[in-house]
N, CA, C and O atoms as a MOPAC input file, in Angstrom:
PM7 MOZYME 1SCF
protein

 N    -12.72800 1     7.59300 1     6.84400 1
 C    -11.36500 1     7.28100 1     7.20100 1
 C    -10.88900 1     6.10000 1     6.36600 1
 O    -11.54900 1     5.06100 1     6.33200 1
 N     -9.78600 1     6.24200 1     5.71200 1
 C     -9.23800 1     5.18100 1     4.87900 1
 C     -8.52400 1     4.16700 1     5.76300 1
 O     -7.77800 1     4.53400 1     6.67000 1
 N     -8.76000 1     2.88400 1     5.48800 1
 C     -8.13900 1     1.80000 1     6.24000 1
 C     -7.42700 1     0.85800 1     5.28500 1
 O     -7.68700 1     0.86100 1     4.08200 1
 N     -6.53600 1     0.06200 1     5.82800 1
 C     -5.83000 1    -0.95000 1     5.04300 1
 C     -6.56900 1    -2.27800 1     5.20500 1
 O     -7.02000 1    -2.62000 1     6.29800 1
 N     -6.68700 1    -3.02200 1     4.09900 1
 C     -7.31700 1    -4.33600 1     4.18600 1
 C     -6.34900 1    -5.42900 1     3.76500 1
 O     -5.42600 1    -5.20500 1     2.98200 1
 N     -6.58400 1    -6.61000 1     4.30200 1
 C     -5.85700 1    -7.83200 1     3.96400 1
 C     -6.94600 1    -8.86900 1     3.72000 1
 O     -7.69200 1    -9.22000 1     4.63300 1
 N     -7.03300 1    -9.35400 1     2.50000 1
 C     -8.08200 1   -10.29600 1     2.11100 1
 C     -7.42400 1   -11.57000 1     1.61300 1
 O     -6.66700 1   -11.54300 1     0.64200 1
 N     -7.70900 1   -12.68900 1     2.27200 1
 C     -7.15200 1   -13.98200 1     1.87700 1
 C     -8.26400 1   -14.84200 1     1.28900 1
 O     -9.33800 1   -14.98500 1     1.87500 1
 N     -7.98500 1   -15.40800 1     0.12600 1
 C     -8.94400 1   -16.24500 1    -0.58900 1
 C     -8.34100 1   -17.62000 1    -0.81400 1
 O     -7.13100 1   -17.75000 1    -1.00200 1
 N     -9.18000 1   -18.64100 1    -0.79500 1
 C     -8.68900 1   -19.97500 1    -1.11400 1
 C     -8.56900 1   -20.10400 1    -2.62000 1
 O     -9.52200 1   -19.84700 1    -3.35600 1
 N     -7.38500 1   -20.50400 1    -3.07300 1
 C     -7.15600 1   -20.71400 1    -4.49800 1
 C     -6.96600 1   -19.41400 1    -5.25600 1
 O     -6.93900 1   -18.33300 1    -4.66600 1
 N     -6.83500 1   -19.53100 1    -6.57500 1
 C     -6.60000 1   -18.34300 1    -7.40700 1
 C     -7.89600 1   -17.61100 1    -7.75400 1
 O     -8.98400 1   -18.18500 1    -7.70600 1
 N     -7.75500 1   -16.34100 1    -8.10200 1
 C     -8.86300 1   -15.54000 1    -8.62500 1
 C     -8.89700 1   -15.67000 1   -10.14300 1
 O     -7.85400 1   -15.87000 1   -10.76400 1
 N    -10.07700 1   -15.56100 1   -10.75200 1
 C    -10.10700 1   -15.46500 1   -12.21300 1
 C     -9.27700 1   -14.26500 1   -12.66900 1
 O     -9.20100 1   -13.25900 1   -11.96300 1
 N     -8.66800 1   -14.36600 1   -13.82300 1
 C     -7.73700 1   -13.33600 1   -14.30800 1
 C     -8.33700 1   -11.94000 1   -14.39700 1
 O     -7.62500 1   -10.95500 1   -14.20100 1
 N     -9.61000 1   -11.83500 1   -14.68300 1
 C    -10.22800 1   -10.51800 1   -14.85900 1
 C    -10.49300 1    -9.79900 1   -13.53400 1
 O    -10.65500 1    -8.57900 1   -13.52500 1
 N    -10.53800 1   -10.51700 1   -12.43600 1
 C    -10.93200 1    -9.92500 1   -11.15800 1
 C     -9.92500 1    -8.89600 1   -10.63500 1
 O    -10.35200 1    -7.82800 1   -10.19500 1
 N     -8.61600 1    -9.15500 1   -10.65700 1
 C     -7.69400 1    -8.10800 1   -10.18300 1
 C     -7.85900 1    -6.78500 1   -10.93100 1
 O     -7.75900 1    -5.71800 1   -10.32500 1
 N     -8.10700 1    -6.84300 1   -12.22800 1
 C     -8.32600 1    -5.61100 1   -13.00000 1
 C     -9.58400 1    -4.88900 1   -12.53100 1
 O     -9.59200 1    -3.66400 1   -12.41900 1
 N    -10.64800 1    -5.64500 1   -12.25600 1
 C    -11.88800 1    -5.03800 1   -11.75300 1
 C    -11.66500 1    -4.39100 1   -10.38800 1
 O    -12.15900 1    -3.29500 1   -10.12400 1
 N    -10.92100 1    -5.07300 1    -9.52900 1
 C    -10.64200 1    -4.52800 1    -8.19600 1
 C     -9.84500 1    -3.23600 1    -8.31400 1
 O    -10.15500 1    -2.25100 1    -7.64400 1
 N     -8.82600 1    -3.23500 1    -9.15800 1
 C     -8.02100 1    -2.02000 1    -9.33800 1
 C     -8.85600 1    -0.87700 1    -9.91100 1
 O     -8.68500 1     0.27700 1    -9.51700 1
 N     -9.75300 1    -1.19300 1   -10.83500 1
 C    -10.59300 1    -0.15800 1   -11.44200 1
 C    -11.53700 1     0.46600 1   -10.41400 1
 O    -11.80200 1     1.66700 1   -10.47000 1
 N    -12.04200 1    -0.33000 1    -9.48300 1
 C    -13.02700 1     0.16900 1    -8.51900 1
 C    -12.42800 1     0.66900 1    -7.21300 1
 O    -12.97600 1     1.57100 1    -6.57900 1
 N    -11.28400 1     0.07400 1    -6.80200 1
 C    -10.76200 1     0.36500 1    -5.46900 1
 C     -9.34000 1     0.90000 1    -5.46900 1
 O     -8.77500 1     1.14000 1    -4.40200 1
 N     -8.75000 1     1.09100 1    -6.64100 1
 C     -7.39500 1     1.62500 1    -6.70400 1
 C     -6.34600 1     0.53600 1    -6.61900 1
 O     -6.61800 1    -0.63800 1    -6.87100 1
 N     -5.15000 1     0.94700 1    -6.26200 1
 C     -4.00900 1     0.04000 1    -6.24800 1
 C     -4.22500 1    -1.09400 1    -5.25300 1
 O     -4.67900 1    -0.87100 1    -4.13100 1
 N     -3.89900 1    -2.29500 1    -5.67100 1
 C     -3.98900 1    -3.47200 1    -4.81500 1
 C     -2.74100 1    -4.31700 1    -5.04300 1
 O     -2.26700 1    -4.46200 1    -6.17000 1
 N     -2.22200 1    -4.86600 1    -3.95900 1
 C     -1.10300 1    -5.79200 1    -4.04700 1
 C     -1.67700 1    -7.19600 1    -3.99400 1
 O     -2.46800 1    -7.51600 1    -3.10700 1
 N     -1.28000 1    -8.03300 1    -4.93900 1
 C     -1.78000 1    -9.40000 1    -4.99200 1
 C     -0.59800 1   -10.34100 1    -4.85800 1
 O      0.36200 1   -10.27200 1    -5.62600 1
 N     -0.68200 1   -11.21500 1    -3.87800 1
 C      0.37500 1   -12.18700 1    -3.63900 1
 C     -0.22900 1   -13.55300 1    -3.41700 1
 O     -1.43500 1   -13.74800 1    -3.57200 1
 N      0.61100 1   -14.49000 1    -3.05600 1
 C      0.11100 1   -15.82900 1    -2.79400 1
 C      0.83700 1   -16.42500 1    -1.59800 1
 O      1.97800 1   -16.08000 1    -1.29000 1
 N      0.14400 1   -17.31200 1    -0.95400 1
 C      0.66800 1   -18.13100 1     0.12400 1
 C      0.19800 1   -19.54500 1    -0.21500 1
 O     -0.64500 1   -19.69900 1    -1.09900 1
 N      0.70100 1   -20.56900 1     0.44300 1
 C      0.27500 1   -21.92100 1     0.08700 1
 C     -1.24800 1   -22.07100 1     0.07600 1
 O     -1.89700 1   -21.97100 1     1.11700 1
 N     -1.80900 1   -22.31300 1    -1.11400 1
 C     -3.24400 1   -22.51700 1    -1.27400 1
 C     -4.09600 1   -21.26800 1    -1.21000 1
 O     -5.32300 1   -21.35800 1    -1.24900 1
 N     -3.46800 1   -20.09600 1    -1.11300 1
 C     -4.21800 1   -18.85200 1    -0.94600 1
 C     -3.78800 1   -17.79800 1    -1.95400 1
 O     -2.65800 1   -17.80300 1    -2.44300 1
 N     -4.71400 1   -16.89600 1    -2.25200 1
 C     -4.41100 1   -15.64400 1    -2.93200 1
 C     -4.63300 1   -14.55000 1    -1.90300 1
 O     -5.65000 1   -14.55000 1    -1.20900 1
 N     -3.70000 1   -13.62400 1    -1.79700 1
 C     -3.76800 1   -12.57400 1    -0.78300 1
 C     -3.80600 1   -11.21800 1    -1.47200 1
 O     -2.94400 1   -10.90700 1    -2.29300 1
 N     -4.80600 1   -10.41600 1    -1.13700 1
 C     -4.94200 1    -9.06300 1    -1.67400 1
 C     -4.78100 1    -8.07900 1    -0.52900 1
 O     -5.31300 1    -8.29200 1     0.56000 1
 N     -4.04300 1    -6.99600 1    -0.77600 1
 C     -3.87000 1    -5.94900 1     0.22200 1
 C     -3.96600 1    -4.59600 1    -0.44800 1
 O     -3.46500 1    -4.40000 1    -1.55500 1
 N     -4.61400 1    -3.66700 1     0.22900 1
 C     -4.75900 1    -2.33000 1    -0.31500 1
 C     -5.47500 1    -1.43000 1     0.66600 1
 O     -5.58700 1    -1.74400 1     1.85100 1
 N     -5.96100 1    -0.30600 1     0.16200 1
 C     -6.68100 1     0.66200 1     0.98300 1
 C     -8.15900 1     0.60800 1     0.65400 1
 O     -8.54500 1     0.39300 1    -0.49500 1
 N     -8.98100 1     0.80300 1     1.67000 1
 C    -10.43700 1     0.75900 1     1.50900 1
 C    -11.02300 1     1.97600 1     2.21900 1
 O    -10.57700 1     2.34200 1     3.30700 1
 N    -12.01700 1     2.59700 1     1.60400 1
 C    -12.54400 1     3.86600 1     2.11300 1
 C    -13.39600 1     3.70500 1     3.37000 1
 O    -13.27000 1     4.49000 1     4.31000 1
 N    -14.26200 1     2.69300 1     3.38900 1
 C    -15.19400 1     2.55000 1     4.49900 1
 C    -15.83200 1     1.16300 1     4.45300 1
 O    -15.47800 1     0.33200 1     3.61700 1
 N    -16.78300 1     0.92400 1     5.36900 1
 C    -17.42800 1    -0.38000 1     5.45700 1
 C    -18.22400 1    -0.71100 1     4.19200 1
 O    -18.25300 1    -1.86800 1     3.77300 1
 N    -18.85500 1     0.26200 1     3.59200 1
 C    -19.60700 1     0.02500 1     2.35600 1
 C    -18.67300 1    -0.41900 1     1.23200 1
 O    -19.02800 1    -1.28900 1     0.43700 1
 N    -17.49200 1     0.16900 1     1.16500 1
 C    -16.51800 1    -0.23200 1     0.14700 1
 C    -16.00600 1    -1.64300 1     0.41800 1
 O    -15.77300 1    -2.40600 1    -0.52000 1
 N    -15.83000 1    -1.99700 1     1.68500 1
 C    -15.41000 1    -3.36100 1     2.02900 1
 C    -16.46600 1    -4.36200 1     1.58200 1
 O    -16.14200 1    -5.41900 1     1.04100 1
 N    -17.71900 1    -4.02600 1     1.81000 1
 C    -18.81400 1    -4.90300 1     1.37500 1
 C    -18.83400 1    -5.02700 1    -0.14700 1
 O    -19.04200 1    -6.12200 1    -0.67100 1
 N    -18.62400 1    -3.93800 1    -0.85600 1
 C    -18.58600 1    -3.97200 1    -2.32300 1
 C    -17.42900 1    -4.83600 1    -2.81800 1
 O    -17.58000 1    -5.57500 1    -3.79200 1
 N    -16.27500 1    -4.75000 1    -2.15600 1
 C    -15.13100 1    -5.59000 1    -2.51800 1
 C    -15.46800 1    -7.06000 1    -2.31500 1
 O    -15.19700 1    -7.88600 1    -3.18700 1
 N    -16.05500 1    -7.38900 1    -1.17200 1
 C    -16.44300 1    -8.77900 1    -0.91400 1
 C    -17.46000 1    -9.26700 1    -1.93700 1
 O    -17.35300 1   -10.39100 1    -2.42700 1
 N    -18.44300 1    -8.43600 1    -2.26400 1
 C    -19.43800 1    -8.83100 1    -3.26700 1
 C    -18.78500 1    -9.11100 1    -4.61000 1
 O    -19.13900 1   -10.08100 1    -5.28000 1
 N    -17.83800 1    -8.27400 1    -5.01200 1
 C    -17.13900 1    -8.47800 1    -6.27800 1
 C    -16.41700 1    -9.83100 1    -6.26900 1
 O    -16.49000 1   -10.58900 1    -7.23700 1
 N    -15.72400 1   -10.12200 1    -5.17300 1
 C    -14.99100 1   -11.38900 1    -5.06200 1
 C    -15.95800 1   -12.56800 1    -5.03700 1
 O    -15.73100 1   -13.56200 1    -5.72700 1
 N    -17.02900 1   -12.47600 1    -4.25600 1
 C    -18.00900 1   -13.56700 1    -4.19100 1
 C    -18.66600 1   -13.79500 1    -5.53900 1
 O    -18.84600 1   -14.94100 1    -5.95100 1
 N    -19.02600 1   -12.72700 1    -6.23300 1
 C    -19.66400 1   -12.85900 1    -7.54900 1
 C    -18.74800 1   -13.54500 1    -8.55700 1
 O    -19.22200 1   -14.17500 1    -9.50300 1
 N    -17.43400 1   -13.42200 1    -8.35300 1
 C    -16.46400 1   -14.06400 1    -9.24700 1
 C    -16.15600 1   -15.49900 1    -8.80600 1
 O    -15.33400 1   -16.17800 1    -9.42100 1
 N    -16.81700 1   -15.95300 1    -7.74500 1
 C    -16.60500 1   -17.32100 1    -7.27000 1
 C    -15.48300 1   -17.46000 1    -6.26000 1
 O    -15.05400 1   -18.57400 1    -5.96100 1
 N    -15.00200 1   -16.34400 1    -5.72900 1
 C    -13.92000 1   -16.39100 1    -4.74600 1
 C    -14.39400 1   -16.94900 1    -3.41600 1
 O    -15.52000 1   -16.69500 1    -2.98800 1
 N    -13.52400 1   -17.71200 1    -2.76600 1
 C    -13.81000 1   -18.31800 1    -1.46800 1
 C    -13.02100 1   -17.55900 1    -0.40300 1
 O    -11.83400 1   -17.81800 1    -0.20600 1
 N    -13.67200 1   -16.63000 1     0.27800 1
 C    -13.01300 1   -15.77000 1     1.26000 1
 C    -12.69700 1   -16.57500 1     2.51600 1
 O    -13.57200 1   -17.21500 1     3.09900 1
 N    -11.43400 1   -16.53000 1     2.91800 1
 C    -10.99300 1   -17.20500 1     4.14000 1
 C    -10.77400 1   -16.21300 1     5.27200 1
 O    -10.95700 1   -16.55500 1     6.44100 1
 N    -10.37600 1   -14.96000 1     4.92800 1
 C    -10.07300 1   -13.97400 1     5.96100 1
 C    -10.17000 1   -12.57200 1     5.38100 1
 O     -9.69500 1   -12.31300 1     4.27500 1
 N    -10.78300 1   -11.67700 1     6.12800 1
 C    -10.74100 1   -10.24900 1     5.81600 1
 C    -10.33400 1    -9.53400 1     7.09300 1
 O    -11.00800 1    -9.63700 1     8.11700 1
 N     -9.22100 1    -8.80700 1     7.02400 1
 C     -8.75700 1    -8.02800 1     8.17000 1
 C     -8.64900 1    -6.57500 1     7.72000 1
 O     -8.02000 1    -6.27500 1     6.70500 1
 N     -9.26500 1    -5.68400 1     8.47800 1
 C     -9.21400 1    -4.25100 1     8.18600 1
 C     -8.58200 1    -3.56000 1     9.38500 1
 O     -9.00800 1    -3.74700 1    10.52400 1
 N     -7.54900 1    -2.75200 1     9.10700 1
 C     -6.86700 1    -2.02500 1    10.17300 1
 C     -6.83000 1    -0.54300 1     9.83400 1
 O     -6.69000 1    -0.15600 1     8.67400 1
 N     -6.95500 1     0.26900 1    10.86100 1
 C     -6.96000 1     1.72500 1    10.67600 1
 C     -5.59800 1     2.24100 1    10.31500 1
 O     -5.42500 1     3.44500 1    10.12300 1

């Protein structure tokens, strides 16, 4: 079942990371809030959510919030 995710990170992502996310997980919306980078998109399952988090962590991202809704 495909779900929508909302991922908030402290600070900016390295420039190459949004391209990697789009290549692996499809379309993603990237925005900002004070002190945060916010990513939103669709995720296939829990394993894909874990892969997304690993990609962000490996790039040095500081995850503040992950919300997944059906």
